[in-house]
C-alpha positions in Angstrom: 34.1 -52.4 -73.5 32.9 -50.6 -76.6 35.2 -47.6 -76.4 38.8 -47.5 -75.4 40.3 -45.5 -72.5 41.4 -42.2 -73.6 38.9 -41.9 -76.4 37.2 -38.5 -76.9 33.3 -38.8 -76.7 30.3 -36.6 -76.8 27.3 -37.3 -74.5 24.3 -37.5 -76.8 21.6 -39.6 -75.3 19.7 -40.1 -71.9 19.2 -43.7 -71.2 17.1 -43.4 -68.1 15.8 -41.1 -65.4 19.3 -41.0 -63.5 20.9 -39.1 -66.4 22.1 -35.7 -65.5 20.9 -33.5 -68.5 23.7 -31.0 -67.6 26.1 -33.3 -69.5 24.1 -33.6 -72.7 26.2 -32.3 -75.6 29.4 -32.2 -73.5 32.7 -33.6 -74.8 35.1 -35.5 -72.5 37.6 -38.3 -72.5 37.0 -41.9 -71.2 39.1 -42.6 -68.1 37.8 -45.7 -66.6 35.2 -48.6 -66.7 33.1 -49.6 -63.8 31.6 -53.1 -63.5 30.6 -53.1 -59.8 28.3 -50.1 -59.2 25.2 -52.1 -59.1 23.5 -50.6 -62.2 23.2 -53.9 -64.2 26.5 -53.6 -66.0 28.1 -56.8 -67.3 31.8 -57.8 -68.0 33.3 -57.2 -70.5 30.7 -55.7 -72.9 28.5 -53.4 -70.9 30.4 -51.4 -68.2 29.4 -48.0 -66.9 32.1 -45.8 -68.6 33.7 -43.0 -66.6 34.1 -39.8 -68.7 36.3 -36.8 -67.5 35.3 -33.4 -68.6 37.2 -30.2 -69.2 36.2 -29.0 -65.7 37.9 -32.2 -64.1 34.5 -33.6 -63.2 34.2 -37.4 -63.9 30.8 -38.9 -64.4 29.7 -42.3 -65.5 27.6 -43.2 -68.5 26.4 -46.2 -70.6 28.1 -46.7 -74.0 24.8 -45.8 -75.8 24.7 -42.5 -74.2 27.8 -41.3 -75.9 29.3 -41.0 -79.5 33.0 -41.6 -80.2 34.4 -38.5 -81.8 37.5 -40.4 -83.1 35.8 -42.9 -85.3 35.3 -46.6 -84.5 
């Protein structure tokens, strides 16, 4: 996976029509990877990435929809 669990990320891009625009610009922490939700993800390089926000809400995003705020 492109980003490690525990990394802080900002949601910066909407990849497709399923993207919930309420998360645009929000900052959260990566808490899990999902390889089995049926969205075309592949192991190990392209999972859906679960991000937890300050509110406690967890939502899944593609890696290109986020920016790592801690560097590479």
